C-alpha positions as CSV (number, residue, x, y, z in Angstrom):
1,M,0.0,0.0,0.0
2,S,1.2,3.5,-0.8
3,K,1.7,6.1,1.8
4,F,-0.3,8.3,-0.5
5,P,-3.4,6.5,-1.8
6,S,-3.5,8.7,-5.0
7,L,0.0,7.4,-6.0
8,P,1.2,4.0,-7.0
9,A,2.3,1.6,-4.2
10,N,6.0,2.3,-5.1
11,P,6.0,5.8,-6.5
12,E,8.9,7.2,-8.4
13,M,10.3,10.6,-7.8
14,I,8.6,12.2,-10.7
15,E,5.2,11.0,-9.5
16,V,5.6,12.3,-6.0
17,F,7.0,15.8,-6.9
18,A,4.7,16.3,-9.9
19,T,1.8,15.8,-7.5
20,H,3.3,17.9,-4.7
21,S,5.4,20.4,-6.5
22,E,5.3,23.3,-4.1
23,G,8.7,24.9,-3.8
24,F,10.3,22.2,-6.0
25,E,11.8,24.5,-8.6
26,S,13.5,26.6,-5.9
27,L,14.8,23.4,-4.3
28,C,16.3,22.4,-7.6
29,D,17.9,25.8,-8.0
30,Y,19.6,25.4,-4.7
31,H,20.8,22.0,-5.7
32,D,22.4,23.5,-8.8
33,T,23.9,26.3,-6.8
34,I,25.5,24.1,-4.1
35,L,26.3,21.0,-6.0
36,R,27.3,22.4,-9.4
37,G,28.2,26.1,-8.8
38,P,31.6,27.6,-8.0
39,S,33.1,26.0,-4.9
40,P,36.4,25.1,-3.2
41,L,35.1,21.6,-3.4
42,S,35.0,19.8,-6.7
43,I,31.7,18.3,-8.0
44,A,33.1,14.9,-7.2
45,E,33.8,15.9,-3.6
46,R,30.4,17.4,-3.2
47,E,28.7,14.3,-4.6
48,L,30.9,12.2,-2.3
49,I,29.6,14.1,0.7
50,A,26.0,13.7,-0.6
51,T,26.6,9.9,-0.9
52,Y,28.1,9.7,2.6
53,V,25.2,11.6,4.2
54,S,22.7,9.4,2.4
55,G,24.6,6.3,3.5
56,L,24.6,7.5,7.1
57,N,20.8,7.9,6.8
58,Q,20.5,4.5,5.1
59,C,18.6,6.1,2.2
60,D,19.4,3.7,-0.6
61,F,17.7,5.7,-3.3
62,C,19.9,8.8,-2.7
63,Y,23.0,6.8,-1.9
64,D,22.8,4.8,-5.1
65,S,22.0,7.9,-7.2
66,H,24.8,10.1,-5.9
67,R,27.3,7.3,-5.7
68,G,26.7,7.0,-9.5
69,F,27.2,10.7,-10.0
70,A,30.3,10.8,-7.9
71,E,31.8,8.0,-10.0
72,V,30.9,9.8,-13.2
73,H,32.8,12.8,-11.9
74,G,35.9,10.7,-11.0
75,V,35.5,9.0,-7.6
76,A,36.9,5.5,-7.8
77,P,34.2,2.9,-7.3
78,E,36.2,1.1,-4.6
79,S,36.2,4.2,-2.4
80,F,32.6,3.4,-1.5
81,E,33.2,0.0,0.0
82,L,34.2,1.5,3.4
83,L,33.0,5.1,2.9
84,V,30.2,5.0,5.5
85,S,31.7,2.6,8.0
86,D,35.3,3.8,8.0
87,P,36.1,6.8,5.8
88,A,39.7,6.8,6.9
89,A,40.1,3.4,5.3
90,A,38.2,4.2,2.1
91,G,41.2,5.4,0.2
92,I,39.9,9.0,-0.3
93,D,42.0,12.2,0.1
94,E,42.8,12.6,3.8
95,R,41.9,16.2,3.6
96,L,38.3,15.2,3.2
97,L,38.1,13.4,6.5
98,P,37.4,16.4,8.7
99,L,34.7,17.5,6.3
100,L,33.1,14.0,6.5
101,A,33.4,14.0,10.3
102,Y,31.6,17.4,10.3
103,A,28.9,16.0,8.0
104,R,28.5,12.9,10.2
105,K,28.0,15.0,13.4
106,L,25.7,17.4,11.7
107,T,23.6,14.5,10.5
108,Q,23.6,12.3,13.5
109,A,23.9,14.8,16.4
110,P,23.5,18.4,15.1
111,S,23.7,20.0,18.6
112,S,27.1,18.4,19.2
113,V,28.9,20.2,16.4
114,S,31.6,22.3,18.0
115,D,34.1,25.0,17.2
116,S,36.8,22.3,17.4
117,D,35.1,20.4,14.6
118,A,35.4,23.6,12.4
119,A,39.0,24.1,13.6
120,N,39.8,20.6,12.3
121,V,38.4,21.6,8.9
122,Y,40.6,24.7,8.7
123,A,43.6,22.8,10.0
124,A,43.3,20.5,6.9
125,G,43.6,23.6,4.7
126,W,40.0,24.2,3.9
127,S,38.4,27.7,3.7
128,E,35.2,28.9,5.4
129,K,33.4,28.6,2.0
130,A,34.4,24.9,1.8
131,L,33.0,24.3,5.3
132,F,29.8,26.2,4.4
133,H,29.3,24.1,1.2
134,T,29.9,20.9,3.3
135,I,27.2,22.1,5.7
136,A,24.9,23.0,2.8
137,V,25.3,19.6,1.0
138,T,24.7,17.9,4.3
139,G,21.6,19.9,4.9
140,I,20.2,19.3,1.4
141,F,20.7,15.5,1.7
142,N,19.3,15.2,5.2
143,L,16.2,16.9,3.7
144,M,16.1,14.8,0.6
145,N,16.7,11.6,2.4
146,R,13.7,12.3,4.6
147,L,11.5,13.4,1.7
148,V,12.4,10.1,-0.1
149,E,11.9,7.8,2.8
150,G,8.9,9.7,4.1
151,T,7.1,9.5,0.7
152,G,8.3,6.0,-0.2
153,I,10.0,7.0,-3.4
154,T,11.6,4.1,-5.3
155,A,13.6,4.0,-8.6
156,D,13.1,2.0,-11.7
157,P,16.6,0.5,-12.4
158,L,16.4,1.1,-16.1
159,R,15.5,4.8,-15.6
160,R,18.3,5.2,-13.0
161,N,20.8,3.7,-15.4
162,A,19.6,6.0,-18.2
163,S,19.9,9.0,-15.8
164,R,23.5,8.1,-15.0
165,D,24.3,7.8,-18.7
166,R,22.8,11.2,-19.3
167,M,24.8,12.7,-16.5
168,A,28.0,11.2,-18.0
169,N,27.2,12.8,-21.3
170,E,26.4,16.2,-19.7
171,M,29.2,16.6,-17.1
172,D,29.6,20.2,-18.0
173,N,25.9,21.1,-17.6
174,P,25.9,23.7,-14.8
175,R,22.1,23.3,-14.1
176,P,21.1,19.6,-14.3
177,Y,18.6,19.9,-11.5
178,A,16.8,22.8,-13.2
179,G,16.3,20.3,-16.1
180,F,14.7,17.8,-13.7
181,A,12.4,20.6,-12.4
182,Q,11.3,21.3,-15.9
183,M,10.7,17.6,-16.4
184,I,8.4,17.6,-13.4
185,V,6.5,20.6,-14.7
186,N,6.1,18.9,-18.1
187,A,4.8,15.8,-16.4
188,S,2.3,17.7,-14.3
189,E,1.0,20.1,-16.9
190,G,1.1,17.6,-19.8
191,G,-1.1,15.0,-18.2
192,I,1.7,12.4,-18.5
193,L,1.5,11.9,-14.7
194,G,-2.0,10.7,-14.9
195,D,-1.1,8.1,-17.5
196,S,1.7,6.7,-15.3
197,M,-0.5,6.5,-12.3
198,T,-3.1,4.3,-14.2
199,G,-0.4,2.0,-15.4
200,G,0.3,3.6,-18.8
201,G,3.8,4.8,-17.9
202,W,5.4,7.8,-19.7
203,D,8.0,8.3,-22.4
204,D,11.0,10.1,-21.1
205,G,11.4,11.7,-24.5
206,A,8.1,13.5,-24.0
207,L,9.5,15.2,-20.9
208,T,11.8,17.6,-22.7
209,A,14.5,18.9,-20.4
210,P,18.3,19.6,-20.6
211,S,18.8,16.7,-18.3
212,D,16.8,14.6,-15.9
213,P,18.8,13.0,-13.1
214,P,17.1,11.9,-10.0
215,I,17.4,14.9,-7.7
216,A,18.0,12.8,-4.6
């Protein structure tokens, strides 16, 4: 049974957000700004943090999506074997460890984050902007993990693989999440959503957008 009787038992992201689209375009704009805009952190590093936070929250949907995006942007697949359980043994750049430690505390015990945690970030050579972007990525994915788990969003493996392929082909696209927002608008306004909810499905090609990765 679906958490939302008007949606399928295992709704996909497009079905949930096309039905409840309030604020979604602004949320996608913030994704693009933080995850793809100018930053001391590379796109790969930001996607790694997104994956890490999602792993801490045991949100498989977001973890799998953003692990794929991190790999597309250059993170070695083997880095994920121990990323969540033991980041220090995952084979990632040691400079990232205090950022991940900050993200872990902010995710699991927000009120325990201390000035010394920030000092560890600066001691590793990071700037205030790098710390803020770590905080922002952590905040985004704590929100997205809860939206996904709370609504029961699932992913069609074929659509997820196609999304990863599109991301690989559009690595220089500075606004991929705006593309997904437009896809949601097209689904909602074009009546495609209704077809999917009655078992008709939809044709991705009909949802014209620059790119349509899963946002979470």
